[in-house]
N, C-alpha and C positions, 0 to 999 in steps of 0.2 A: 348395621354397618353399609349392610351389601340397600337396603330401599334407599339409603340418606345419601351415600356415594356416589361420584363416577369412577374413581379410581381409588382402590384399597390396595395400599401396601403393605405386607406381611415381614414384619422384623423378627431377626432372631432373637432371642437371650445373649446377653453378653459373651463375646461382643457383640454388639449389636449390627447385624446385617442385612441386608435385604434379600427376602428368601422369592418372594416374587412379585409381579406387580400388577395386578389383575382389573383390566376395565374393564366396569358394570353393564353389563349391556345391554340396558333396559333403558325405554326412548323418557323423556321428562314430556309432560309434568308424568309421575307416577297417581297411577293411584290403588287404594286399599286390595284391591283382586288380583292386583300382584302376590302379594305378601301368601299368596295361596296356591300357586304356582308351580309346577311341576321345575319351569327352567329357573325360579324364583330359588325352592329348596336346593337343587342342586349346585347353584351358584354357593349356598349356604354351609354346604357339608363340602363343596370344596375348600373354603377357606378354611373349616372349622380339622380340615385332613390334614392339609399344612400347615396351621397351629398345632397340632396335636402331635406331629412331627417331631417340627421343633423343639417343641418342647420335652423332646424325648422317652423312657419309662419314669413313672413314679410324678411324672410331673419336672424332671431338672431334663435343664438343657443340653442338645447333645456336645456339647465341651465341656462338660461339668466331670 
């Protein structure tokens, strides 16, 4: 999602709320070399941590 998008919206599970709006900082056109860059992996790791936190323990939402 980071490679293709210009903006990534992370939403919470039930009820669906916007947790974060992430503006992808990489210029277009994007080259394949971006996939191995430290900045690209940092962006992916950041978004993954937001999703993980939203899911809560054992993959359940924080609201369950």
